[in-house]
FITOR-591183 format. One record per residue: residue number from 1; residue in one letter; x, y, z of N, C-alpha, C in turn. Coordinates in steps of 0.1 Angstrom, whole numbers, plus 5000, padded with zeros to 4 digits. Example, Ala and Ser with C-alpha at 12.3 -4.5 7.8 and 13.67 -1.06 7.14 Angstrom:
[1; 'A'; [5132; 4943; 5078]; [5123; 4955; 5078]; [5132; 4967; 5078]],
[2; 'S'; [5128; 4978; 5071]; [5137; 4989; 5071]; [5129; 5000; 5079]],
//
This chain:
[1; 'M'; [5009; 4988; 5000]; [5000; 5000; 5000]; [5009; 5012; 5000]],
[2; 'Q'; [5006; 5022; 4991]; [5014; 5034; 4991]; [5012; 5043; 5003]],
[3; 'E'; [5021; 5052; 5005]; [5021; 5060; 5017]; [5008; 5068; 5018]],
[4; 'I'; [5004; 5074; 5006]; [4992; 5083; 5006]; [4979; 5075; 5010]],
[5; 'E'; [4977; 5063; 5003]; [4966; 5055; 5006]; [4966; 5050; 5021]],
[6; 'F'; [4977; 5047; 5026]; [4978; 5042; 5039]; [4975; 5053; 5049]],
[7; 'L'; [4980; 5065; 5047]; [4977; 5076; 5056]; [4963; 5080; 5055]],
[8; 'K'; [4957; 5081; 5043]; [4943; 5084; 5041]; [4934; 5074; 5048]],
[9; 'Y'; [4937; 5062; 5047]; [4930; 5051; 5054]; [4930; 5054; 5069]],
[10; 'L'; [4941; 5057; 5075]; [4942; 5059; 5089]; [4935; 5072; 5094]],
[11; 'V'; [4937; 5083; 5086]; [4931; 5095; 5090]; [4916; 5095; 5088]],
[12; 'E'; [4911; 5089; 5077]; [4896; 5089; 5075]; [4889; 5081; 5085]],
[13; 'N'; [4896; 5072; 5092]; [4889; 5064; 5102]; [4889; 5071; 5116]],
[14; 'I'; [4896; 5082; 5117]; [4895; 5089; 5130]; [4889; 5103; 5130]],
[15; 'V'; [4887; 5109; 5118]; [4881; 5122; 5117]; [4866; 5121; 5114]],
[16; 'E'; [4859; 5132; 5116]; [4845; 5133; 5113]; [4842; 5138; 5099]],
[17; 'H'; [4850; 5147; 5094]; [4848; 5153; 5080]; [4858; 5146; 5070]],
[18; 'T'; [4855; 5134; 5066]; [4864; 5127; 5057]; [4865; 5133; 5044]],
[19; 'A'; [4855; 5140; 5039]; [4856; 5147; 5026]; [4867; 5158; 5026]],
[20; 'D'; [4871; 5163; 5037]; [4880; 5174; 5038]; [4895; 5169; 5040]],
[21; 'V'; [4897; 5157; 5040]; [4911; 5151; 5041]; [4918; 5153; 5028]],
[22; 'K'; [4929; 5161; 5028]; [4937; 5163; 5017]; [4952; 5159; 5020]],
[23; 'I'; [4958; 5151; 5011]; [4972; 5147; 5013]; [4980; 5149; 5001]],
[24; 'E'; [4991; 5156; 5002]; [5000; 5158; 4991]; [5013; 5151; 4994]],
[25; 'K'; [5020; 5147; 4983]; [5032; 5139; 4985]; [5043; 5146; 4976]],
[26; 'K'; [5055; 5148; 4983]; [5066; 5153; 4976]; [5078; 5144; 4979]],
[27; 'E'; [5085; 5141; 4968]; [5097; 5132; 4970]; [5109; 5140; 4966]],
[28; 'D'; [5120; 5138; 4973]; [5133; 5143; 4969]; [5144; 5133; 4974]],
[29; 'E'; [5157; 5138; 4973]; [5168; 5129; 4977]; [5168; 5126; 4992]],
[30; 'L'; [5161; 5134; 5000]; [5160; 5132; 5015]; [5149; 5122; 5018]],
[31; 'G'; [5139; 5119; 5010]; [5128; 5110; 5013]; [5115; 5115; 5008]],
[32; 'T'; [5105; 5111; 5015]; [5091; 5115; 5011]; [5085; 5124; 5022]],
[33; 'L'; [5079; 5135; 5017]; [5072; 5144; 5026]; [5057; 5143; 5023]],
[34; 'L'; [5049; 5139; 5033]; [5035; 5139; 5032]; [5029; 5151; 5039]],
[35; 'T'; [5021; 5159; 5032]; [5015; 5170; 5039]; [5000; 5167; 5040]],
[36; 'L'; [4995; 5168; 5052]; [4981; 5165; 5056]; [4973; 5178; 5059]],
[37; 'Q'; [4961; 5179; 5053]; [4952; 5189; 5057]; [4939; 5183; 5061]],
[38; 'V'; [4933; 5187; 5072]; [4920; 5182; 5076]; [4911; 5194; 5079]],
[39; 'H'; [4898; 5191; 5081]; [4888; 5201; 5085]; [4893; 5208; 5098]],
[40; 'P'; [4891; 5221; 5100]; [4895; 5227; 5112]; [4890; 5221; 5125]],
[41; 'N'; [4877; 5216; 5124]; [4872; 5209; 5136]; [4878; 5196; 5139]],
[42; 'D'; [4885; 5190; 5130]; [4892; 5177; 5132]; [4907; 5179; 5136]],
[43; 'M'; [4912; 5191; 5137]; [4926; 5193; 5140]; [4929; 5188; 5154]],
[44; 'G'; [4920; 5190; 5164]; [4923; 5185; 5177]; [4924; 5170; 5178]],
[45; 'I'; [4916; 5163; 5169]; [4916; 5148; 5169]; [4929; 5144; 5163]],
[46; 'I'; [4934; 5150; 5152]; [4946; 5146; 5145]; [4958; 5149; 5154]],
[47; 'I'; [4958; 5161; 5161]; [4970; 5164; 5170]; [4970; 5155; 5182]],
[48; 'G'; [4958; 5153; 5188]; [4957; 5145; 5200]; [4962; 5152; 5213]],
[49; 'K'; [4961; 5146; 5224]; [4965; 5152; 5237]; [4981; 5152; 5237]],
[50; 'K'; [4986; 5164; 5238]; [5001; 5167; 5238]; [5007; 5161; 5225]],
[51; 'G'; [5000; 5161; 5214]; [5006; 5156; 5202]; [5007; 5141; 5200]],
[52; 'S'; [5000; 5134; 5208]; [5002; 5119; 5208]; [4997; 5113; 5195]],
[53; 'T'; [4986; 5117; 5190]; [4980; 5111; 5178]; [4989; 5114; 5166]],
[54; 'V'; [4993; 5126; 5164]; [5002; 5130; 5153]; [5015; 5123; 5154]],
[55; 'N'; [5020; 5122; 5166]; [5033; 5115; 5168]; [5032; 5100; 5164]],
[56; 'A'; [5020; 5094; 5168]; [5018; 5080; 5165]; [5017; 5078; 5150]],
[57; 'L'; [5010; 5087; 5143]; [5009; 5086; 5128]; [5023; 5087; 5122]],
[58; 'R'; [5031; 5096; 5127]; [5045; 5098; 5122]; [5053; 5085; 5124]],
[59; 'S'; [5052; 5079; 5136]; [5059; 5067; 5138]; [5055; 5055; 5129]],
[60; 'I'; [5042; 5054; 5127]; [5037; 5043; 5118]; [5042; 5046; 5104]],
[61; 'L'; [5041; 5058; 5099]; [5046; 5061; 5086]; [5061; 5059; 5084]],
[62; 'R'; [5068; 5062; 5095]; [5083; 5060; 5095]; [5086; 5045; 5094]],
[63; 'L'; [5079; 5037; 5101]; [5081; 5023; 5101]; [5077; 5017; 5088]],
[64; 'Q'; [5066; 5021; 5082]; [5062; 5017; 5069]; [5073; 5020; 5058]],
[65; 'G'; [5078; 5033; 5059]; [5089; 5037; 5050]; [5101; 5029; 5052]],
[66; 'M'; [5105; 5025; 5064]; [5117; 5017; 5066]; [5115; 5003; 5059]],
[67; 'K'; [5103; 4998; 5059]; [5101; 4985; 5053]; [5105; 4986; 5038]],
[68; 'F'; [5103; 4997; 5032]; [5106; 4999; 5017]; [5119; 5007; 5015]],
[69; 'G'; [5127; 5009; 5026]; [5139; 5016; 5025]; [5138; 5031; 5022]],
[70; 'K'; [5127; 5037; 5027]; [5125; 5052; 5024]; [5124; 5059; 5038]],
[71; 'K'; [5126; 5072; 5037]; [5123; 5080; 5049]; [5110; 5088; 5046]],
[72; 'V'; [5100; 5086; 5055]; [5087; 5093; 5053]; [5085; 5102; 5064]],
[73; 'T'; [5082; 5115; 5061]; [5079; 5125; 5071]; [5065; 5130; 5069]],
[74; 'L'; [5058; 5133; 5080]; [5045; 5139; 5080]; [5044; 5153; 5085]],
[75; 'K'; [5038; 5162; 5077]; [5036; 5176; 5081]; [5021; 5178; 5081]],
[76; 'V'; [5016; 5184; 5092]; [5001; 5187; 5093]; [5000; 5202; 5091]],
[77; 'L'; [4991; 5206; 5081]; [4989; 5220; 5079]; [4975; 5224; 5084]],
[78; 'E'; [4974; 5237; 5089]; [4961; 5242; 5093]; [4955; 5248; 5081]],
[79; 'Q'; [4942; 5247; 5079]; [4935; 5253; 5068]; [4932; 5268; 5071]],
[80; 'E'; [4933; 5276; 5061]; [4931; 5291; 5063]; [4916; 5293; 5066]],
//
């Protein structure tokens, strides 16, 4: 499963506004950067208490990337 589909699956199962989930992927020599945007009301769910949820997502993506020999980084953006 590709990084985008994997992250989308995880995020859509924890947020309320699944239609507002947007993920962009950029690759360079350093690895893969996934940029996540969610509905403003879902930001608290994605961040979690003291950042626990977003850190867990980053850890899972990092482990999945290691499986394929890639470095995967997650960045969460706030919608304007």
